[in-house]
C-alpha positions in Angstrom: 194.6 267.7 155.7 198.1 266.4 156.3 196.8 262.8 156.1 195.2 263.3 152.8 198.4 264.6 151.3 200.3 261.5 152.5 197.6 259.2 151.1 197.9 260.9 147.7 201.6 260.5 147.7 201.5 256.8 148.4 198.9 256.2 145.7 201.0 258.0 143.1 204.0 255.9 144.1 202.0 252.7 143.7 200.8 253.7 140.2 204.4 254.4 139.1 205.5 251.0 140.4 202.7 249.2 138.5 203.5 251.0 135.3 207.1 250.0 135.6 206.3 246.4 136.0 204.0 246.4 133.0 206.6 248.1 130.8 209.2 245.5 131.8 206.9 242.6 131.1 206.0 243.9 127.6 209.5 244.8 126.6 212.0 242.7 128.4 209.8 239.7 129.3 208.3 239.0 125.9 211.6 239.3 123.9 213.0 235.9 124.8 209.5 234.3 124.2 209.3 235.8 120.7 212.8 234.7 119.9 212.1 231.1 120.9 208.8 231.1 119.0 210.5 232.2 115.8 212.8 229.2 115.9 210.2 226.5 114.8 208.9 228.7 112.0 212.4 229.3 110.7 213.0 225.5 110.9 209.8 224.7 109.1 210.5 226.9 106.2 214.1 225.8 105.9 213.5 222.5 103.9 211.2 221.3 101.0 208.1 219.0 101.4 209.1 215.3 101.4 208.2 213.2 98.2 207.0 209.5 98.1 209.4 207.1 96.5 207.8 205.0 93.7 208.9 202.7 90.9 207.5 203.0 87.4 206.7 200.7 84.6 205.6 201.0 81.0 202.7 199.2 79.4 203.5 196.1 77.4 201.9 195.0 74.2 201.2 191.2 74.5 199.1 188.7 72.6 196.5 187.1 74.8 193.8 184.6 74.0 190.5 186.2 73.2 187.8 184.7 75.4 184.2 185.0 76.4 183.4 184.3 80.0 180.2 182.4 80.7 178.4 180.4 83.4 175.7 177.8 83.4 174.5 174.4 84.4 175.9 171.0 83.5 173.2 168.6 82.3 172.8 165.2 80.7 173.2 165.2 76.9 170.1 163.1 76.7 168.2 161.5 79.5 165.9 158.6 78.8 162.9 157.4 80.8 162.8 153.6 81.1 159.5 151.9 82.0 157.3 148.9 81.4 155.3 148.3 78.3 152.7 146.2 80.1 150.0 147.1 82.6 148.7 145.4 85.6 151.8 143.2 86.3 153.6 143.2 89.6 157.3 144.2 89.8 159.1 141.3 91.4 162.8 142.1 90.9 165.0 145.3 90.5 168.5 144.6 89.4 170.2 148.0 89.2 170.6 151.1 91.4 171.4 154.7 90.9 174.9 155.2 89.5 175.2 151.8 87.9 176.6 151.7 84.4 174.5 149.6 82.0 174.6 148.3 78.5 172.0 148.4 75.8 169.6 145.4 76.3 170.7 144.7 79.9 167.8 143.6 82.1 167.0 146.3 84.7 163.9 144.8 86.3 161.6 141.8 86.0 157.8 141.7 86.1 155.6 138.7 87.2 155.3 136.6 84.1 153.0 133.7 85.1 149.8 135.1 83.5 151.6 136.0 80.3 153.3 132.6 80.2 149.9 130.9 80.4 148.7 133.0 77.4 151.7 131.9 75.5 151.0 128.2 76.2 147.4 128.7 75.1 148.4 130.3 71.9 150.8 127.5 71.1 147.9 125.0 71.6 145.6 127.0 69.4 148.3 127.0 66.7 148.7 123.3 66.9 145.0 122.8 66.5 144.9 125.1 63.6 147.7 123.3 61.9 145.9 120.0 62.4 142.8 121.4 60.8 144.8 122.8 58.0 146.3 119.3 57.3 142.8 117.8 57.1 141.4 120.5 54.9 144.4 120.3 52.6 143.9 116.5 52.2 140.2 117.0 51.3 141.1 119.7 48.8 143.8 117.6 47.2 141.2 114.7 46.8 138.7 117.1 45.2 141.3 118.2 42.7 141.7 114.6 41.6 138.0 113.7 41.5 136.5 116.8 40.1 137.8 116.5 36.6 136.3 113.0 36.3 133.0 114.3 37.6 133.3 111.8 40.5 132.8 114.8 42.8 130.4 117.6 42.1 131.8 121.0 41.6 129.9 122.3 44.7 131.6 119.7 46.9 135.0 120.5 45.4 134.5 124.2 46.0 133.6 123.5 49.6 136.8 121.6 50.0 138.9 124.4 48.5 137.3 126.9 50.8 137.9 124.8 53.9 141.5 124.6 53.0 141.9 128.4 52.7 140.0 128.9 55.9 142.2 126.5 57.8 145.3 128.2 56.4 144.0 131.5 57.6 143.4 130.1 61.1 147.0 128.9 61.2 148.2 132.4 60.4 146.0 133.9 63.0 147.2 131.4 65.6 150.8 132.2 64.7 150.2 135.9 65.1 148.5 135.4 68.5 151.5 133.3 69.7 153.9 135.9 68.4 152.0 138.6 70.3 152.0 136.7 73.5 155.7 135.8 73.2 156.4 139.5 72.7 154.4 140.3 75.9 156.4 137.6 77.7 159.7 139.2 76.6 158.3 142.6 77.9 158.1 141.2 81.4 161.8 142.0 81.5 162.5 145.8 81.5 165.7 146.4 79.6 168.0 149.4 79.0 167.3 151.2 75.8 171.0 152.4 75.4 174.4 152.3 77.0 174.5 154.8 79.9 174.3 155.3 83.7 171.3 155.1 85.9 170.5 158.6 87.2 167.2 157.8 89.0 165.3 154.7 90.2 161.7 155.2 91.3 161.1 151.4 90.8 160.1 149.5 94.0 159.6 145.8 94.4 156.0 144.7 94.8 154.3 147.5 93.0 151.8 146.9 90.2 153.1 148.9 87.3 151.3 150.6 84.4 152.5 150.9 80.8 154.8 153.9 80.4 155.4 154.4 84.2 158.9 155.6 85.0 161.0 153.0 86.7 164.4 154.3 85.8 166.1 157.4 84.3 169.1 156.8 82.1 171.8 159.2 81.0 172.6 158.0 77.5 176.2 157.0 76.9 177.1 158.8 80.1 177.5 162.0 78.1 177.2 165.4 79.8 177.0 168.9 78.3 177.6 172.4 79.7 174.8 174.8 78.9 176.7 178.0 79.0 174.7 181.3 79.1 176.5 183.8 76.7 175.4 187.4 76.1 173.7 187.9 72.8 176.4 190.5 71.8 179.1 187.7 71.8 177.1 185.1 69.9 178.4 186.0 66.5 182.0 185.1 67.6 181.0 181.7 68.9 181.3 178.8 66.4 180.8 175.0 66.7 184.1 173.2 67.4 185.6 176.0 69.5 187.6 174.9 72.6 186.2 175.7 76.0 187.8 175.7 79.5 185.4 175.3 82.4 185.5 174.5 86.1 182.6 172.7 87.8 181.6 173.8 91.3 183.9 172.1 93.7 185.8 170.3 90.9 188.8 170.8 88.6 189.3 172.6 85.3 188.5 170.6 82.2 188.3 171.0 78.4 185.2 170.9 76.3 184.0 171.6 72.7 181.2 173.8 71.5 178.6 171.6 69.8 175.9 174.1 68.9 174.5 177.5 69.6 170.9 177.9 70.5 168.8 179.6 67.8 166.9 181.8 70.3 167.8 184.4 72.9 166.1 184.7 76.3 164.0 187.8 76.2 164.5 188.4 80.0 168.3 187.9 80.4 169.3 188.6 76.8 171.5 185.5 77.0 171.6 182.5 74.7 172.6 178.9 75.5 175.8 177.5 74.0 175.9 173.7 74.2 179.4 172.4 75.1 180.2 168.7 74.8 182.2 167.3 77.8 184.3 164.1 77.3 183.1 161.3 79.5 186.5 160.5 81.1 187.5 164.2 81.6 184.1 165.0 83.1 184.4 162.2 85.6 187.9 163.2 86.6 187.0 166.9 86.9 184.0 166.1 89.2 181.3 167.2 86.7 177.8 166.0 87.5 174.4 166.7 86.0 172.7 169.5 87.7 175.9 171.2 89.0 177.0 174.7 88.2 180.1 175.7 86.3 182.0 178.8 85.1 184.3 178.9 82.2 185.6 180.6 79.1 185.0 180.1 75.4 188.3 180.5 73.5 187.8 182.6 70.4 191.4 182.9 69.3 194.0 185.4 70.3 194.5 189.2 70.0 197.1 191.8 71.0 196.4 194.0 74.1 198.2 196.7 76.1 198.8 195.3 79.6 200.1 196.6 82.9 200.6 195.0 86.3 197.3 194.7 88.3 199.0 196.5 91.2 199.3 199.7 89.0 195.5 199.9 88.5 193.5 201.6 91.3 189.8 201.3 91.7 188.1 204.5 93.0 184.4 205.3 93.0 183.6 202.4 90.6 186.3 203.6 88.0 189.8 202.4 87.2 192.7 204.8 87.4 196.5 204.8 86.9 199.0 207.5 87.9 201.2 208.7 85.1 204.6 210.3 86.1 205.4 213.4 84.2 208.8 215.0 83.4 208.5 217.3 86.4 208.1 214.2 88.8 204.4 215.1 89.4 201.8 212.4 88.9 198.6 212.7 86.9 195.6 210.5 87.7 194.2 209.1 84.5 190.9 207.1 84.1 191.4 204.0 82.0 189.2 201.1 80.7 190.2 197.6 81.6 189.6 194.2 79.9 191.0 190.8 80.2 193.1 189.6 83.2 195.8 187.0 83.0 197.7 186.1 86.2 199.1 189.3 87.6 198.5 191.5 84.5 195.5 193.4 83.3 194.6 194.7 79.8 194.1 198.5 79.4 191.6 199.1 76.6 191.6 202.9 76.6 193.0 206.0 78.3 196.7 205.1 78.3 199.5 205.6 75.8 202.0 202.9 75.1 205.0 205.1 76.1 203.5 206.4 79.4 205.5 205.9 82.6 203.0 204.8 85.3 203.4 204.1 89.0 203.8 200.4 89.5 202.2 200.1 92.9 201.1 202.2 95.9 198.7 204.4 94.0 196.4 204.4 97.0 198.7 206.8 98.8 198.9 209.3 95.9 196.6 212.1 94.8 196.5 214.0 91.5 199.4 216.5 91.3 201.6 214.9 94.0 205.4 215.1 93.6 207.2 211.7 93.6 210.7 210.4 93.6 211.3 207.7 91.0 213.6 204.9 92.3 214.7 201.8 90.4 213.0 198.6 91.2 214.9 196.4 93.6 215.4 192.7 93.2 214.4 190.5 96.2 217.3 189.6 98.5 218.6 186.1 98.7 217.2 184.0 101.5 219.4 183.9 104.7 219.8 180.1 104.4 221.1 180.4 100.9 223.4 183.3 101.9 224.9 181.4 104.8 225.3 178.3 102.6 227.4 180.4 100.2 229.9 181.6 102.7 233.4 180.3 102.5 234.3 177.7 105.1 236.2 179.0 108.1 239.6 177.7 109.3 239.3 174.3 110.7 236.1 173.5 108.9 236.0 171.1 105.9 
């Protein structure tokens, strides 16, 4: 019984000690921790949120050239097929190659001419025989004209002499025509250029037997090229013959051209029409333009005023163009705008922006609608170190 009382006393003392430790931990131990934890919160609420520093610009009204952008292929102005006019003759000589510049009437190839030359010789002999027959018939007719009035020759014999004279004259004309035809065939054994130009293709091969009309050469007439620009149908009404054009062939340099004509039809699939642009021969050669190559360019329609901003001020998001307008409270407003022409580092704004608006010049990608900004003046680039060192005054002992 005495042992139970001692045990109960010891248990009560332990409970009192544990209760004291818990009280000290909740009161005294937590107080410093709460005090330290309050410090960061007080520090966080002590200052305002930082603002991004930006520079602003105003749109500028400038006069820019009005242009239509187009693309298309460069082609020969006119390309001529050169071939023989005779059939069954062998090609014995080819005198030009692709890229050669030729003149009208220049011999490009030669066909075997032995058989044709023999026909010419035979025609000349036939003409000589016909002329001899005509001489005899004419003499007989002249004698009949003298004798017939005196009735020394019957009228029937005289008429026979007159007829023989006319027949012989007709035979001479036929022999002359045959000779002329064979001489023409002889001249056609030489294949000549039909115009000035440059050879663009040469299927001709020595030793082949050619047929009339067979392609032996392809000739770009007068070396003239043209740009066949594909222009949207909506822009055709603004395009006129004589307008200047700037284009750049693929892999070449920019050059100038002139609109010659606008096609009378529009492609039903692409809704584009061809605009034919003449290219000067020398300029095309210097710019590297070649038939069959691709080119892009602009048709210059005149000039028009436009509201422009730096390209760095326009932000592209989700397929739309935006600018950030700075308000009087230093907050930015994101505004959707329409864009047009681009010239160097500036872009035309066609809608959505007032001429007096203050917009963020660059860095719009770091902003969101409603952000607060700090407007700072634009800084000029510092002088290069080499220039600054060169401007220092000479030290003592230096010249």
